[in-house]
C-alpha positions in Angstrom: 123.4 100.9 54.2 126.2 101.1 51.3 125.3 99.9 47.8 127.6 96.9 46.8 130.3 97.7 44.1 129.2 96.7 40.7 132.5 96.2 39.2 135.6 94.5 39.3 138.7 96.9 40.8 141.6 95.1 39.1 139.8 95.4 36.0 138.8 99.1 36.7 142.4 99.8 37.6 143.4 98.2 34.2 141.2 100.6 32.1 142.6 103.6 34.2 146.0 102.4 33.5 145.6 102.2 29.8 143.9 105.8 29.5 146.8 107.2 31.6 149.2 105.3 29.4 147.6 106.8 26.1 147.1 110.3 27.1 149.5 110.9 30.4 148.4 112.1 33.8 147.6 115.6 33.3 145.5 115.4 30.2 143.1 112.5 31.9 140.2 114.0 33.3 138.1 112.1 36.2 135.3 112.2 33.9 137.3 110.3 31.2 138.4 107.6 33.9 135.0 107.0 35.1 133.7 106.7 31.3 136.6 104.4 30.6 136.3 102.4 33.7 132.4 102.0 32.9 131.7 103.6 36.6 130.2 106.5 37.9 132.4 109.4 39.2 131.3 109.2 42.6 132.1 105.3 42.6 135.6 106.5 41.2 136.1 109.0 44.0 134.5 106.4 46.7 136.7 103.5 45.7 140.1 105.0 44.5 140.1 108.2 46.6 141.2 111.0 44.1 142.7 111.0 40.6 146.2 110.9 42.0 145.5 107.7 44.2 144.1 105.7 41.2 147.2 107.0 39.2 149.4 105.6 41.8 147.5 102.5 41.9 147.7 102.0 38.5 151.5 102.6 38.5 151.6 99.8 41.1 149.4 97.6 38.9 151.7 98.2 36.0 154.9 97.3 38.3 153.2 94.1 39.2 152.6 93.0 35.6 155.7 93.6 34.2 157.7 91.8 37.1 155.5 88.8 36.6 156.0 89.0 33.0 159.7 89.1 33.4 159.4 86.2 35.9 157.7 84.0 33.6 160.0 84.9 30.7 163.3 84.3 32.4 162.1 81.1 33.8 161.4 79.7 30.5 164.0 77.8 28.9 166.2 79.1 26.0 169.0 81.3 25.3 169.7 84.2 27.4 170.1 86.5 24.8 166.9 85.9 22.9 164.9 86.4 26.2 166.8 89.7 26.9 166.1 90.8 23.4 162.5 90.1 23.9 162.5 91.8 27.7 163.9 94.9 26.1 161.3 95.1 23.2 158.2 94.0 25.2 159.1 96.8 28.1 159.8 99.7 25.7 156.7 98.7 23.5 158.8 98.1 20.4 156.5 97.1 17.5 153.6 96.8 19.6 152.0 100.4 20.1 153.5 104.1 20.0 152.6 104.6 23.7 156.2 103.5 25.0 156.3 102.4 28.8 153.9 104.0 31.1 156.5 104.2 34.1 158.8 106.3 31.7 155.9 108.2 30.5 154.8 109.2 34.1 158.4 109.6 35.3 159.0 112.1 32.2 155.8 113.7 33.2 155.8 114.3 37.0 159.2 113.1 38.1 160.1 116.7 39.2 157.1 117.4 41.4 155.9 113.8 42.5 158.0 111.9 44.9 155.5 109.1 45.1 155.3 108.5 41.5 159.5 108.7 41.5 159.6 106.1 44.2 157.4 103.8 42.2 159.4 104.2 39.3 162.7 103.8 41.0 161.4 100.6 42.4 160.6 99.1 39.0 163.7 100.2 37.4 165.8 98.7 40.2 163.8 95.3 40.1 164.3 95.0 36.4 167.9 96.1 36.5 168.3 93.2 38.8 166.5 90.9 36.6 168.8 91.9 33.8 172.1 91.5 36.0 170.8 88.0 37.3 170.0 86.7 33.4 173.5 88.4 32.3 175.3 86.6 35.0 173.4 83.3 33.9 174.6 84.3 30.3 178.5 84.4 31.4 178.2 81.5 33.3 176.9 78.9 30.6 179.4 80.9 28.0 176.7 82.7 26.2 178.2 86.2 27.1 181.8 87.2 27.7 182.9 87.3 31.6 184.9 90.3 31.3 182.3 92.8 31.6 180.8 93.3 35.2 177.0 92.4 35.0 175.9 95.2 37.1 177.2 97.8 34.6 175.9 95.7 31.6 172.4 95.5 33.3 172.3 99.4 34.0 173.2 99.9 30.3 170.3 97.7 29.1 167.8 99.4 31.6 169.1 102.8 30.4 168.6 101.3 26.7 164.9 100.5 27.5 164.2 103.6 28.9 165.6 105.7 25.6 164.0 103.1 23.4 160.5 103.7 25.4 161.0 107.5 24.4 161.8 106.6 20.8 158.7 104.2 20.6 156.3 107.3 22.2 157.8 109.6 19.8 157.2 107.4 16.4 160.6 105.6 16.3 160.5 103.0 13.6 160.3 99.6 14.8 162.8 98.1 12.8 165.1 100.8 13.9 164.3 100.2 17.7 164.8 96.3 17.2 168.4 97.0 15.7 169.2 98.7 18.8 168.0 96.0 21.0 169.9 93.3 19.0 173.1 95.8 19.2 172.6 96.0 23.1 172.4 92.3 23.5 174.8 91.2 21.1 177.5 93.7 22.9 177.2 91.4 26.1 
């Protein structure tokens, strides 16, 4: 008879995601993961398969969390520009920490060797770009932004800026300088 699971799977994935985010995939050992998650190494493998399988689940969890955050943010009232600035800063980690974005980190570390990481990253980035496009179109319709620039290209530029800012944050970029970049990106709409 199998023993009952003594931990909450989502909470364990969140803890694993936090460790991967801090250290990266290659530098994180299964022993560290088990310790961070508060489970035995056997439970890690029995529940999640391999370290790689757990990493992919952590990336999917991160995707869910970010998309939920953006849905809530853009459903709230207020100027679109300030919500875009908030979204960009949060996604890049400006002023929050020096870890950047877990998805940008994963793509930078494993993008040339891991097609599944690329697929998950591309899915998140495509969805974020679509959310940005919809927000820009809303701002153009309300007159908050000029209508002379296609929303698609502006959204792509905001996404590329978030990715670049994430790298700056991870490498120790000053929060004030990063915030200035965010304001300049949205101000140019």
